[in-house]
C-alpha positions, -999 to 999 in steps of 0.1 A, spaced: 0 -1 0 12 36 -8 20 60 19 9 97 15 38 105 -8 35 77 -34 69 73 -51 84 105 -37 107 86 -14 131 80 -44 129 117 -53 137 128 -16 167 105 -17 180 119 -49 173 154 -38 193 150 -6 223 136 -27 219 165 -52 218 190 -21 251 178 -7 268 176 -41 259 212 -48 267 224 -12 302 208 -15 308 223 -50 299 258 -37 322 254 -7 351 242 -28 345 270 -53 345 296 -25 377 283 -10 393 282 -45 381 317 -52 394 329 -19 429 315 -24 431 326 -60 423 362 -48 451 360 -23 475 349 -50 467 377 -73 469 403 -45 504 392 -38 514 392 -75 499 427 -80 518 442 -52 551 433 -69 585 425 -53 604 445 -29 623 465 -55 590 476 -71 576 488 -37 609 506 -30 607 523 -64 571 534 -58 579 548 -23 608 567 -39 587 580 -68 560 591 -43 586 610 -23 583 589 9 621 582 10 652 601 -2 676 590 -28 701 580 -2 675 559 16 665 544 -18 702 535 -26 707 519 8 676 499 7 683 488 -30 717 476 -20 702 457 10 677 439 -13 704 429 -36 
């Protein structure tokens, strides 16, 4: 004899599997996007010499400080 849902039991089982697959995929995508964003931020900021050049160009450091820091960087 059928319960009140008929053949809906199979649907609910598939629905739960689909729900967990989608949830897992969304979490994986979010973590991946977060890590990718962090990498691009580091790459966009440049290396130490680029930062030093920007600080010198902005007038934050003198030429003597620039030369000293550039020698220290290597």
